[in-house]
PAGUNU-361087 format. One line per 4 residues: their letters; for each residue x, y, z of N, C-alpha, C. Coordinates in steps of 0.1 Angstrom, whole numbers, plus 5000, padded with zeros to 4 digits. Example, Ala and Ser with C-alpha at 12.3 -4.5 7.8 and 13.67 -1.06 7.14 Angstrom:
BEGIN
AS) 5132/4943/5078/5123/4955/5078/5132/4967/5078 ~ 5128/4978/5071/5137/4989/5071/5129/5000/5079
end
This chain:
BEGIN
MTFY) 7818/3361/2423/7820/3353/2435/7806/3353/2443 ~ 7803/3341/2447/7791/3340/2456/7795/3336/2470 ~ 7788/3341/2479/7790/3338/2493/7781/3327/2498 ~ 7785/3320/2509/7777/3309/2514/7764/3314/2520
DALE) 7764/3326/2527/7752/3333/2531/7756/3347/2535 ~ 7745/3355/2539/7747/3369/2542/7756/3371/2554 ~ 7757/3361/2563/7765/3363/2575/7780/3367/2572 ~ 7785/3362/2560/7799/3364/2557/7803/3378/2554
TRSA) 7793/3387/2550/7796/3400/2546/7790/3411/2556 ~ 7786/3407/2568/7781/3416/2577/7791/3427/2581 ~ 7786/3438/2586/7795/3448/2591/7800/3443/2605 ~ 7810/3449/2610/7816/3446/2623/7806/3448/2634
DERE) 7798/3459/2633/7788/3462/2643/7777/3452/2643 ~ 7772/3448/2631/7762/3438/2630/7766/3424/2636 ~ 7778/3421/2633/7783/3408/2637/7785/3408/2653 ~ 7790/3419/2658/7792/3420/2672/7779/3419/2680
ASLL) 7768/3426/2675/7755/3425/2681/7749/3411/2681 ~ 7750/3405/2669/7745/3392/2667/7752/3381/2676 ~ 7765/3382/2676/7773/3372/2684/7771/3374/2699 ~ 7770/3387/2703/7768/3390/2717/7754/3384/2722
AALK) 7744/3386/2714/7730/3381/2717/7731/3365/2718 ~ 7738/3359/2709/7739/3344/2709/7747/3340/2721 ~ 7758/3347/2724/7767/3344/2735/7759/3344/2748 ~ 7751/3354/2750/7743/3355/2763/7734/3342/2765
IQVA) 7728/3338/2754/7720/3326/2754/7728/3314/2757 ~ 7740/3313/2751/7749/3302/2753/7754/3301/2767 ~ 7758/3312/2773/7763/3312/2786/7752/3309/2796 ~ 7740/3313/2794/7729/3310/2802/7726/3295/2802
KAQG) 7727/3289/2790/7725/3274/2789/7736/3267/2797 ~ 7749/3272/2795/7760/3265/2802/7759/3266/2817 ~ 7753/3277/2822/7752/3278/2837/7744/3267/2843 ~ 7735/3261/2835/7727/3251/2841/7732/3237/2839
LAGY) 7744/3236/2833/7750/3222/2830/7759/3218/2841 ~ 7759/3205/2844/7768/3200/2855/7783/3202/2853 ~ 7787/3202/2840/7801/3204/2837/7806/3218/2842 ~ 7797/3228/2842/7802/3242/2845/7799/3245/2860
AGSL) 7794/3235/2867/7790/3238/2881/7802/3244/2889 ~ 7801/3255/2895/7811/3261/2903/7821/3270/2895 ~ 7820/3270/2882/7829/3278/2873/7823/3290/2867 ~ 7810/3290/2864/7803/3301/2859/7794/3308/2869
EPSG) 7796/3321/2872/7788/3328/2881/7773/3328/2877 ~ 7764/3328/2886/7750/3329/2882/7746/3341/2874 ~ 7754/3352/2875/7751/3364/2868/7759/3365/2855 ~ 7766/3355/2851/7776/3355/2840/7770/3361/2828
AEDL) 7758/3356/2823/7753/3361/2811/7749/3375/2811 ~ 7744/3380/2823/7740/3394/2824/7751/3403/2824 ~ 7763/3399/2828/7775/3407/2829/7782/3409/2815 ~ 7777/3403/2805/7783/3404/2792/7777/3416/2784
ASLS) 7784/3427/2785/7780/3439/2778/7786/3440/2764 ~ 7797/3433/2762/7804/3433/2749/7811/3420/2748 ~ 7816/3416/2736/7823/3404/2734/7836/3404/2742 ~ 7842/3416/2744/7854/3416/2752/7852/3412/2766
DLAK) 7840/3412/2771/7837/3407/2785/7838/3392/2786 ~ 7840/3385/2775/7843/3371/2776/7855/3368/2785 ~ 7864/3378/2784/7877/3376/2792/7875/3375/2807 ~ 7863/3379/2812/7860/3377/2826/7856/3363/2830
LPVL) 7853/3355/2820/7849/3341/2823/7861/3332/2823 ~ 7860/3321/2830/7871/3311/2831/7874/3304/2818 ~ 7886/3300/2816/7890/3292/2804/7887/3277/2807 ~ 7882/3270/2797/7879/3256/2798/7890/3249/2790
RKSD) 7896/3239/2796/7907/3232/2789/7903/3217/2786 ~ 7910/3211/2776/7907/3197/2773/7909/3188/2785 ~ 7918/3192/2794/7920/3184/2806/7908/3184/2815 ~ 7900/3195/2814/7888/3196/2822/7878/3186/2817
LVSK) 7877/3186/2803/7867/3176/2797/7871/3162/2801 ~ 7884/3159/2800/7888/3145/2803/7885/3142/2817 ~ 7888/3151/2826/7886/3149/2841/7871/3146/2844 ~ 7863/3155/2838/7848/3153/2841/7843/3141/2834
QTTG) 7848/3137/2823/7844/3125/2816/7848/3112/2824 ~ 7860/3113/2830/7865/3102/2838/7857/3100/2850 ~ 7853/3110/2857/7846/3109/2870/7831/3110/2869 ~ 7826/3114/2858/7811/3116/2857/7805/3111/2844
EALG) 7798/3119/2837/7791/3115/2825/7800/3113/2814 ~ 7795/3106/2803/7803/3103/2791/7808/3116/2785 ~ 7800/3126/2785/7804/3139/2779/7808/3149/2789 ~ 7809/3145/2801/7814/3154/2812/7804/3164/2817
GYNV) 7792/3163/2813/7782/3173/2818/7782/3186/2810 ~ 7788/3186/2799/7788/3198/2791/7778/3198/2779 ~ 7770/3188/2779/7760/3186/2768/7746/3190/2773 ~ 7739/3197/2764/7725/3201/2766/7716/3189/2764
RRVS) 7718/3182/2753/7710/3170/2750/7715/3158/2758 ~ 7707/3148/2761/7712/3136/2767/7721/3129/2757 ~ 7730/3121/2762/7740/3114/2753/7732/3106/2742 ~ 7722/3100/2746/7714/3091/2737/7707/3099/2726
EFGH) 7706/3112/2727/7699/3120/2717/7708/3125/2706 ~ 7721/3123/2707/7730/3127/2697/7730/3117/2686 ~ 7733/3122/2674/7734/3112/2662/7746/3103/2663 ~ 7757/3108/2668/7769/3100/2670/7776/3104/2683
IFQS) 7784/3094/2688/7793/3097/2699/7807/3092/2694 ~ 7817/3100/2694/7830/3097/2689/7840/3095/2701 ~ 7851/3088/2698/7861/3086/2707/7874/3090/2701 ~ 7881/3100/2706/7894/3105/2701/7904/3100/2711
PGPI) 7917/3100/2707/7928/3096/2715/7928/3103/2729 ~ 7930/3096/2739/7929/3101/2753/7926/3091/2763 ~ 7914/3084/2762/7904/3087/2753/7895/3098/2758 ~ 7889/3105/2748/7880/3116/2751/7868/3114/2742
YEPG) 7856/3117/2746/7844/3115/2738/7838/3128/2734 ~ 7834/3128/2721/7828/3140/2716/7814/3137/2709 ~ 7804/3146/2710/7792/3143/2704/7792/3148/2689 ~ 7782/3143/2681/7780/3147/2668/7766/3147/2664
GIEQ) 7761/3156/2656/7747/3156/2652/7746/3153/2637 ~ 7734/3148/2634/7732/3145/2620/7723/3155/2613 ~ 7720/3166/2621/7713/3177/2615/7722/3184/2604 ~ 7716/3193/2597/7723/3200/2586/7736/3207/2591
DWWR) 7747/3202/2587/7760/3208/2589/7763/3211/2603 ~ 7762/3201/2612/7763/3203/2626/7777/3209/2630 ~ 7787/3206/2622/7800/3212/2625/7804/3224/2617 ~ 7794/3229/2609/7796/3242/2601/7807/3241/2591
MGRF) 7809/3229/2585/7820/3228/2575/7816/3232/2561 ~ 7803/3233/2558/7799/3237/2545/7804/3250/2540 ~ 7806/3259/2550/7811/3273/2546/7825/3272/2540 ~ 7833/3263/2546/7846/3261/2541/7846/3255/2527
LHAA) 7838/3244/2525/7838/3237/2513/7833/3247/2502 ~ 7823/3255/2505/7818/3264/2495/7828/3274/2491 ~ 7836/3279/2501/7847/3289/2498/7857/3282/2489 ~ 7859/3269/2490/7869/3262/2482/7863/3258/2468
GVGQ) 7851/3262/2465/7845/3259/2452/7838/3245/2451 ~ 7837/3238/2462/7831/3225/2462/7815/3226/2463 ~ 7808/3219/2454/7794/3220/2455/7787/3210/2446 ~ 7775/3213/2442/7767/3204/2433/7775/3200/2421
GDIV) 7775/3187/2418/7783/3182/2406/7796/3176/2410 ~ 7801/3179/2422/7814/3174/2427/7812/3161/2434 ~ 7822/3152/2433/7823/3140/2440/7835/3141/2449 ~ 7833/3141/2462/7844/3143/2472/7848/3129/2477
QNCF) 7861/3127/2475/7868/3115/2480/7872/3118/2494 ~ 7865/3114/2504/7867/3118/2518/7877/3108/2525 ~ 7890/3112/2526/7900/3103/2531/7903/3106/2546 ~ 7894/3112/2553/7895/3113/2567/7889/3100/2573
GYHL) 7894/3097/2585/7889/3085/2592/7875/3085/2596 ~ 7868/3074/2595/7854/3072/2599/7853/3064/2611 ~ 7864/3058/2616/7863/3048/2627/7866/3056/2640 ~ 7856/3056/2649/7857/3062/2662/7858/3078/2662
TPAG) 7868/3083/2655/7871/3097/2655/7862/3104/2645 ~ 7859/3117/2647/7848/3124/2639/7852/3130/2626 ~ 7865/3131/2623/7869/3139/2611/7861/3135/2598 ~ 7860/3122/2596/7853/3117/2584/7839/3123/2583
MIFE) 7831/3122/2594/7818/3127/2594/7817/3142/2594 ~ 7827/3149/2600/7827/3163/2599/7828/3168/2585 ~ 7837/3162/2577/7838/3167/2563/7826/3161/2554 ~ 7821/3150/2558/7809/3145/2550/7797/3154/2552
SGAR) 7795/3159/2564/7784/3167/2567/7785/3180/2559 ~ 7798/3185/2558/7800/3197/2550/7797/3195/2535 ~ 7802/3184/2530/7799/3181/2516/7784/3180/2513 ~ 7777/3173/2522/7762/3173/2520/7756/3186/2520
AVGA) 7761/3195/2529/7755/3209/2530/7757/3216/2517 ~ 7767/3214/2509/7769/3221/2497/7764/3213/2485 ~ 7758/3201/2487/7752/3194/2476/7762/3185/2469 ~ 7773/3182/2474/7783/3173/2467/7781/3158/2472
AVLP) 7784/3149/2463/7784/3135/2466/7797/3131/2473 ~ 7796/3121/2481/7807/3117/2490/7811/3102/2487 ~ 7824/3100/2485/7829/3086/2485/7836/3085/2499 ~ 7831/3077/2508/7836/3076/2522/7848/3067/2522
AGVG) 7860/3072/2517/7871/3064/2514/7879/3060/2527 ~ 7880/3069/2537/7888/3067/2548/7903/3067/2545 ~ 7910/3061/2554/7925/3061/2553/7931/3048/2548 ~ 7941/3049/2539/7949/3037/2535/7943/3031/2523
QTEL) 7949/3019/2519/7946/3011/2507/7947/3020/2495 ~ 7959/3025/2493/7961/3036/2483/7957/3031/2469 ~ 7960/3019/2465/7957/3014/2451/7942/3014/2449 ~ 7934/3010/2460/7920/3011/2459/7915/3025/2458
QVRA) 7921/3034/2465/7918/3048/2465/7919/3053/2450 ~ 7930/3050/2444/7932/3054/2430/7922/3048/2421 ~ 7919/3035/2423/7909/3028/2414/7895/3035/2416 ~ 7891/3038/2428/7878/3044/2430/7878/3058/2424
ARDI) 7888/3066/2426/7889/3079/2421/7887/3079/2406 ~ 7894/3070/2399/7893/3069/2385/7879/3064/2381 ~ 7874/3053/2387/7862/3047/2383/7850/3057/2384 ~ 7849/3064/2395/7837/3072/2397/7839/3087/2393
GTTA) 7852/3091/2390/7854/3104/2385/7855/3114/2397 ~ 7862/3111/2407/7863/3120/2419/7869/3133/2414 ~ 7862/3144/2418/7866/3158/2415/7872/3165/2426 ~ 7870/3161/2439/7875/3168/2450/7881/3158/2461
YAGT) 7891/3162/2467/7897/3154/2478/7895/3161/2491 ~ 7892/3153/2502/7892/3158/2515/7901/3149/2524 ~ 7910/3154/2532/7918/3146/2540/7930/3154/2545 ~ 7940/3147/2550/7952/3154/2555/7960/3159/2543
PDYL) 7968/3170/2545/7974/3176/2533/7983/3167/2525 ~ 7991/3158/2532/8001/3150/2525/7996/3137/2519 ~ 7984/3132/2523/7979/3120/2518/7975/3121/2504 ~ 7970/3133/2500/7967/3135/2486/7979/3132/2476
KVIL) 7990/3137/2481/8002/3134/2472/8005/3119/2471 ~ 8003/3112/2482/8004/3097/2481/7995/3091/2471 ~ 7983/3096/2470/7973/3091/2460/7977/3095/2446 ~ 7981/3107/2445/7985/3112/2431/7997/3105/2426
DKAE) 8007/3103/2435/8020/3096/2431/8016/3081/2427 ~ 8008/3075/2435/8004/3061/2432/7996/3061/2418 ~ 7988/3070/2416/7980/3071/2403/7990/3072/2391 ~ 8000/3081/2393/8010/3083/2383/8018/3070/2380
EMGE) 8021/3063/2391/8029/3050/2390/8020/3040/2383 ~ 8007/3040/2385/7998/3030/2379/7994/3034/2365 ~ 7997/3047/2361/7993/3051/2348/7978/3055/2347 ~ 7972/3059/2359/7958/3062/2359/7956/3077/2360
PLAI) 7950/3083/2350/7946/3097/2351/7935/3099/2361 ~ 7936/3110/2369/7925/3113/2378/7919/3127/2375 ~ 7907/3129/2379/7900/3141/2376/7899/3151/2388 ~ 7907/3149/2398/7907/3157/2410/7912/3171/2407
QKAV) 7904/3181/2410/7907/3195/2407/7907/3204/2419 ~ 7901/3199/2430/7899/3207/2443/7904/3198/2454 ~ 7909/3204/2465/7913/3197/2477/7909/3206/2489 ~ 7903/3200/2499/7900/3206/2511/7907/3198/2522
VGGG) 7916/3204/2529/7925/3197/2538/7924/3202/2552 ~ 7929/3194/2562/7930/3198/2576/7937/3187/2583 ~ 7939/3188/2596/7945/3178/2604/7960/3178/2604 ~ 7966/3188/2597/7981/3189/2596/7984/3202/2589
ALFP) 7997/3205/2589/8002/3217/2582/8002/3215/2567 ~ 7997/3225/2559/7998/3225/2545/8010/3234/2541 ~ 8021/3228/2538/8033/3235/2536/8032/3242/2522 ~ 8038/3254/2520/8037/3261/2508/8042/3253/2496
SLRQ) 8053/3245/2498/8059/3237/2487/8049/3226/2482 ~ 8041/3221/2492/8032/3210/2488/8020/3216/2481 ~ 8015/3228/2486/8004/3235/2479/8008/3238/2465 ~ 8021/3243/2463/8025/3246/2450/8025/3234/2441
EYHD) 8030/3222/2447/8030/3210/2438/8016/3206/2434 ~ 8006/3208/2443/7992/3205/2439/7987/3215/2428 ~ 7991/3228/2430/7988/3238/2420/7994/3234/2406 ~ 8006/3230/2406/8013/3226/2394/8006/3214/2387
RGIA) 7999/3206/2395/7991/3195/2390/7977/3198/2387 ~ 7973/3211/2388/7960/3215/2384/7950/3214/2395 ~ 7954/3213/2408/7945/3212/2419/7946/3224/2428 ~ 7935/3230/2431/7934/3241/2440/7932/3236/2454
CLQC) 7941/3238/2463/7941/3232/2476/7940/3243/2487 ~ 7929/3242/2495/7927/3251/2506/7926/3244/2519 ~ 7929/3250/2530/7929/3243/2543/7920/3250/2553 ~ 7915/3242/2563/7907/3248/2573/7914/3245/2587
YATA) 7908/3251/2597/7913/3248/2611/7901/3244/2619 ~ 7900/3231/2622/7888/3226/2629/7893/3216/2640 ~ 7885/3214/2650/7888/3204/2660/7875/3195/2662 ~ 7878/3183/2668/7867/3174/2671/7857/3180/2680
DLGN) 7861/3188/2690/7852/3194/2700/7844/3206/2694 ~ 7850/3214/2686/7845/3227/2682/7839/3227/2668 ~ 7843/3218/2659/7840/3219/2645/7849/3229/2639 ~ 7844/3235/2628/7852/3245/2620/7854/3258/2628
IAYE) 7866/3262/2629/7870/3274/2636/7874/3285/2626 ~ 7881/3282/2616/7886/3292/2606/7889/3284/2593 ~ 7890/3292/2582/7892/3285/2569/7898/3295/2559 ~ 7904/3289/2549/7910/3298/2538/7899/3300/2528
SPAM) 7900/3311/2521/7893/3314/2509/7903/3314/2497 ~ 7898/3315/2485/7908/3316/2474/7918/3328/2475 ~ 7915/3338/2483/7924/3349/2485/7937/3344/2491 ~ 7936/3334/2500/7947/3327/2506/7955/3338/2514
EGMI) 7948/3347/2521/7955/3356/2530/7949/3354/2544 ~ 7956/3345/2551/7951/3341/2564/7939/3332/2564 ~ 7933/3330/2576/7922/3321/2577/7910/3329/2583 ~ 7899/3329/2577/7887/3336/2581/7880/3329/2592
VDEG) 7877/3336/2603/7870/3330/2614/7856/3326/2610 ~ 7852/3314/2614/7838/3309/2611/7828/3318/2618 ~ 7816/3319/2612/7806/3327/2617/7799/3321/2630 ~ 7801/3309/2633/7795/3302/2644/7803/3301/2656
VIVE) 7814/3308/2657/7823/3307/2668/7828/3321/2672 ~ 7832/3323/2684/7839/3335/2688/7853/3331/2692 ~ 7863/3338/2686/7877/3334/2688/7884/3345/2695 ~ 7892/3341/2705/7901/3350/2712/7915/3345/2711
IVTP) 7925/3354/2712/7939/3350/2712/7944/3355/2726 ~ 7949/3346/2734/7952/3349/2748/7967/3345/2751 ~ 7972/3350/2762/7985/3346/2767/7983/3332/2772 ~ 7991/3322/2767/7990/3308/2772/7989/3307/2787
GTGI) 7980/3299/2792/7979/3296/2806/7972/3307/2814 ~ 7968/3318/2808/7963/3329/2816/7948/3332/2812 ~ 7945/3331/2800/7932/3335/2795/7931/3350/2792 ~ 7942/3357/2794/7941/3371/2792/7945/3374/2777
PVAA) 7936/3382/2770/7938/3385/2756/7951/3392/2754 ~ 7958/3388/2743/7971/3395/2740/7968/3408/2732 ~ 7978/3416/2731/7977/3428/2723/7974/3425/2708 ~ 7968/3434/2701/7965/3432/2687/7977/3428/2679
GEVG) 7975/3417/2672/7986/3412/2663/7996/3403/2670 ~ 7996/3402/2683/8006/3393/2690/8001/3378/2689 ~ 8011/3370/2690/8009/3355/2690/8005/3351/2704 ~ 7995/3342/2704/7990/3337/2717/7982/3324/2714
EVVV) 7976/3319/2725/7968/3307/2724/7954/3310/2718 ~ 7949/3301/2710/7935/3303/2704/7925/3297/2714 ~ 7916/3306/2718/7905/3302/2727/7892/3304/2720 ~ 7883/3294/2720/7872/3295/2711/7859/3292/2720
TTLN) 7849/3301/2717/7836/3298/2723/7826/3294/2711 ~ 7821/3283/2712/7812/3278/2701/7798/3281/2705 ~ 7790/3284/2694/7776/3288/2696/7767/3276/2693 ~ 7773/3264/2693/7765/3252/2691/7755/3250/2703
PDYP) 7742/3250/2700/7733/3250/2712/7733/3236/2719 ~ 7737/3226/2712/7737/3212/2718/7749/3210/2728 ~ 7760/3217/2725/7773/3214/2732/7780/3227/2734 ~ 7776/3235/2744/7782/3249/2745/7795/3248/2752
LIRF) 7806/3250/2745/7819/3251/2751/7823/3266/2751 ~ 7825/3271/2764/7827/3285/2766/7842/3287/2769 ~ 7848/3295/2761/7863/3298/2762/7871/3285/2763 ~ 7869/3277/2752/7876/3264/2752/7890/3267/2746
ATGD) 7901/3263/2754/7915/3265/2750/7919/3254/2741 ~ 7923/3257/2729/7927/3247/2719/7941/3242/2721 ~ 7949/3250/2728/7964/3246/2728/7971/3250/2716 ~ 7965/3256/2706/7971/3260/2694/7975/3275/2695
MSAF) 7986/3279/2688/7990/3293/2688/7987/3299/2674 ~ 7983/3312/2675/7980/3319/2663/7980/3334/2666 ~ 7976/3342/2657/7975/3357/2659/7965/3362/2650 ~ 7958/3373/2654/7949/3380/2645/7956/3388/2635
MEGT) 7950/3389/2623/7956/3398/2612/7947/3410/2612 ~ 7953/3421/2607/7946/3434/2605/7937/3433/2593 ~ 7927/3441/2593/7918/3442/2581/7910/3430/2578 ~ 7904/3429/2566/7896/3418/2562/7901/3412/2549
SPCG) 7896/3401/2546/7901/3393/2534/7898/3400/2521 ~ 7907/3400/2511/7904/3406/2498/7892/3399/2491 ~ 7888/3387/2496/7877/3379/2489/7864/3385/2492 ~ 7863/3395/2502/7850/3402/2505/7844/3397/2518
RTNR) 7848/3386/2524/7843/3381/2536/7849/3391/2547 ~ 7840/3395/2556/7844/3406/2565/7847/3401/2579 ~ 7847/3389/2583/7850/3385/2596/7865/3386/2598 ~ 7869/3385/2611/7883/3386/2615/7891/3374/2609
RIKG) 7904/3376/2607/7912/3365/2602/7923/3362/2612 ~ 7927/3349/2613/7939/3346/2620/7950/3341/2610 ~ 7962/3340/2615/7973/3337/2606/7975/3322/2604 ~ 7966/3314/2610/7967/3300/2608/7975/3294/2620
WMGR) 7978/3281/2619/7985/3274/2630/8000/3278/2631 ~ 8004/3283/2643/8017/3287/2646/8024/3280/2657 ~ 8020/3267/2659/8027/3259/2669/8017/3257/2681 ~ 8022/3250/2691/8014/3246/2702/8018/3254/2715
ADQT) 8008/3257/2723/8010/3264/2735/8017/3256/2745 ~ 8016/3243/2744/8024/3233/2752/8032/3225/2742 ~ 8038/3214/2746/8046/3206/2737/8039/3196/2729 ~ 8026/3195/2731/8018/3186/2723/8019/3190/2708
TKIK) 8022/3180/2700/8025/3183/2686/8017/3173/2677 ~ 8012/3179/2666/8005/3171/2656/8015/3166/2646 ~ 8016/3152/2645/8025/3146/2635/8016/3136/2627 ~ 8017/3137/2614/8009/3128/2605/7995/3128/2609
GMFV) 7990/3140/2613/7976/3141/2616/7971/3137/2630 ~ 7981/3132/2638/7978/3127/2651/7986/3135/2662 ~ 7979/3138/2673/7986/3145/2684/7995/3136/2691 ~ 8007/3140/2694/8016/3133/2703/8018/3142/2715
RPEQ) 8015/3137/2727/8015/3145/2739/8027/3141/2749 ~ 8031/3151/2757/8042/3148/2766/8039/3136/2776 ~ 8026/3135/2779/8022/3124/2788/8025/3110/2782 ~ 8023/3109/2768/8026/3097/2761/8041/3094/2762
VADL) 8049/3104/2760/8064/3102/2761/8068/3097/2775 ~ 8061/3103/2785/8064/3099/2799/8060/3084/2801 ~ 8049/3080/2796/8045/3066/2797/8054/3057/2790 ~ 8059/3061/2779/8069/3053/2771/8082/3051/2780
VASH) 8087/3062/2786/8099/3061/2794/8096/3051/2806 ~ 8084/3052/2812/8081/3044/2823/8079/3029/2820 ~ 8077/3026/2807/8073/3013/2803/8085/3003/2803 ~ 8097/3008/2803/8109/2999/2802/8120/3004/2811
EAIA) 8125/2995/2820/8135/3000/2830/8148/3004/2823 ~ 8150/3000/2811/8163/3004/2804/8162/3018/2797 ~ 8150/3024/2797/8148/3037/2791/8150/3048/2802 ~ 8160/3056/2800/8163/3067/2810/8155/3079/2806
RARV) 8156/3083/2793/8149/3095/2788/8145/3092/2774 ~ 8135/3100/2769/8131/3099/2754/8128/3113/2749 ~ 8130/3115/2736/8128/3127/2730/8122/3125/2716 ~ 8110/3130/2713/8104/3129/2700/8108/3141/2692
IASR) 8112/3138/2679/8116/3149/2670/8107/3148/2658 ~ 8099/3158/2655/8091/3159/2643/8099/3167/2632 ~ 8099/3161/2620/8106/3168/2609/8098/3165/2596 ~ 8104/3168/2585/8098/3166/2572/8107/3157/2564
DGEK) 8101/3147/2557/8108/3139/2548/8102/3141/2534 ~ 8108/3150/2526/8101/3154/2514/8089/3162/2517 ~ 8077/3157/2513/8064/3164/2516/8056/3157/2527 ~ 8063/3148/2534/8056/3140/2545/8062/3144/2558
DAMK) 8053/3142/2569/8058/3143/2582/8067/3131/2585 ~ 8077/3133/2593/8085/3122/2598/8087/3123/2613 ~ 8089/3112/2620/8090/3112/2634/8102/3103/2638 ~ 8111/3109/2646/8122/3102/2652/8121/3102/2667
VQIE) 8123/3091/2673/8123/3090/2688/8137/3086/2692 ~ 8143/3095/2700/8157/3092/2705/8155/3087/2719 ~ 8161/3076/2722/8159/3070/2735/8173/3069/2742 ~ 8174/3074/2754/8186/3073/2762/8186/3060/2769
SALD) 8196/3052/2766/8196/3039/2772/8210/3032/2771 ~ 8213/3024/2781/8226/3016/2780/8224/3004/2771 ~ 8211/3001/2768/8207/2989/2760/8206/2994/2745 ~ 8216/2991/2737/8217/2996/2724/8209/2987/2714
QAEE) 8196/2986/2716/8188/2977/2708/8175/2985/2704 ~ 8176/2992/2693/8165/3000/2688/8153/2992/2685 ~ 8156/2980/2679/8145/2971/2675/8136/2966/2687 ~ 8142/2966/2699/8134/2962/2711/8125/2973/2715
FAPL) 8129/2986/2713/8121/2997/2717/8111/3001/2707 ~ 8112/2997/2694/8103/3002/2684/8089/2998/2686 ~ 8086/2986/2690/8072/2982/2693/8066/2990/2705 ~ 8074/2994/2715/8069/3002/2726/8066/3016/2721
VQSY) 8074/3021/2712/8072/3035/2707/8059/3035/2700 ~ 8056/3025/2691/8044/3025/2683/8032/3023/2693 ~ 8033/3015/2703/8023/3012/2712/8019/3025/2720 ~ 8029/3032/2725/8026/3044/2734/8023/3057/2726
LKLK) 8030/3058/2715/8028/3071/2707/8018/3069/2696 ~ 8014/3057/2693/8004/3054/2683/8008/3057/2669 ~ 8021/3059/2666/8027/3061/2653/8040/3053/2652 ~ 8043/3049/2640/8056/3043/2637/8066/3055/2637
ADVE) 8078/3051/2641/8089/3061/2641/8102/3055/2639 ~ 8112/3063/2635/8126/3059/2634/8131/3060/2648 ~ 8135/3049/2654/8140/3048/2668/8155/3049/2668 ~ 8161/3058/2675/8175/3059/2677/8179/3058/2692
VVPL) 8188/3049/2695/8193/3048/2709/8205/3056/2710 ~ 8205/3065/2720/8217/3074/2722/8222/3071/2736 ~ 8235/3075/2738/8242/3072/2751/8235/3079/2763 ~ 8236/3073/2774/8231/3079/2787/8237/3093/2789
GSLP) 8228/3102/2792/8233/3116/2795/8235/3125/2782 ~ 8232/3120/2770/8234/3127/2758/8223/3136/2754 ~ 8211/3134/2758/8200/3142/2754/8200/3156/2761 ~ 8197/3167/2754/8197/3180/2761/8188/3180/2773
RDGL) 8192/3187/2783/8184/3189/2795/8177/3202/2795 ~ 8169/3204/2784/8163/3217/2782/8148/3217/2785 ~ 8143/3206/2790/8129/3205/2794/8120/3200/2782 ~ 8126/3199/2770/8118/3194/2759/8117/3179/2758
VIED) 8105/3174/2756/8104/3159/2753/8099/3158/2739 ~ 8093/3168/2733/8088/3168/2719/8094/3180/2712 ~ 8102/3178/2702/8109/3189/2695/8103/3189/2681 ~ 8098/3201/2677/8092/3202/2663/8102/3210/2655
QRTY) 8109/3203/2646/8119/3209/2637/8114/3214/2624 ~ 8101/3212/2622/8095/3216/2609/8094/3231/2608 ~ 8095/3237/2597/8093/3251/2594/8081/3253/2585 ~ 8074/3264/2587/8061/3266/2580/8062/3278/2570
DQ) 8074/3282/2566/8075/3293/2557/8083/3289/2544 ~ 8083/3276/2541/8090/3272/2530/8080/3263/2521
end
């Protein structure tokens, strides 16, 4: 087994010292940025005697970025470079804007692809989106870092995806976990043999049954945990025992809404500090739940591990690779006088995500509400009209019925 670099096998003391030194530099940079005005004390960097001292600093939330972007600069004043100096500016749903660099592996995705066995000689069919959102470029930069060629396929047009994979001999897939099955099933239907042997996935849950199906088809599938703001946070290795924290971030697990670290092994919200010198996000709350695991990975990488995605700290839920937020449901309800309440239910249909939207209304016409659902939630859904007063009054507007242990 070869490692991506020597950082992956450092001792805990070496890693702590290196990360602490980088953190002090990062916090000092952040103190001079408009986005952090009034939130970081002037002595913040000097007060950091250990990584555990991070807990003294305030948590930064996505809503803070949105608020600052709405009232100030395009990137909210959290950027060291001027906006015009970045290689790319992306727009994610919200809208919220994120920067991107064209320097070597700006999002640190190469480490994950290397762990998955992707490298020189591979052709990666990148089925993440390239339009406005950064996922396509995030994985492309990782593929370039390990010397693989990239087919920038994007999303959709499945028959053309099959044709391209066959014609150029695609050996690796990058995309959401369930779209690979769509491509494979279409190839089988078309009678086209494909050469895909590796898959690197993100943007949704990789269910054990789906991973097993890929294994049975001769494809080794590993997943990472990354966001548009932070880049790669953690990733699987072939050991498939938890997700190894990336060497370019500091991860904390905290009690949701407080920023206070939980006890060892407990489930809490993932808070990440990125060491990206161009865009220093300090204690950025992801809204995702996870927990640290004991020990280190059997693969030999020595950094801490998390258990992977274990739900959301709020009701925001990722369905078909897209976040659905409570605010969107509220806007849907407000959009039509006949809608009294609405409830989004995420489930599984075979190996795919499915979404049902239950609408409380005296107007029993689901077809009238379907276009509104797609407009406000940005996804197609099975719309069900239910009688007034029939939805549970339990505070939930988004219910995730999916299980992650099957």
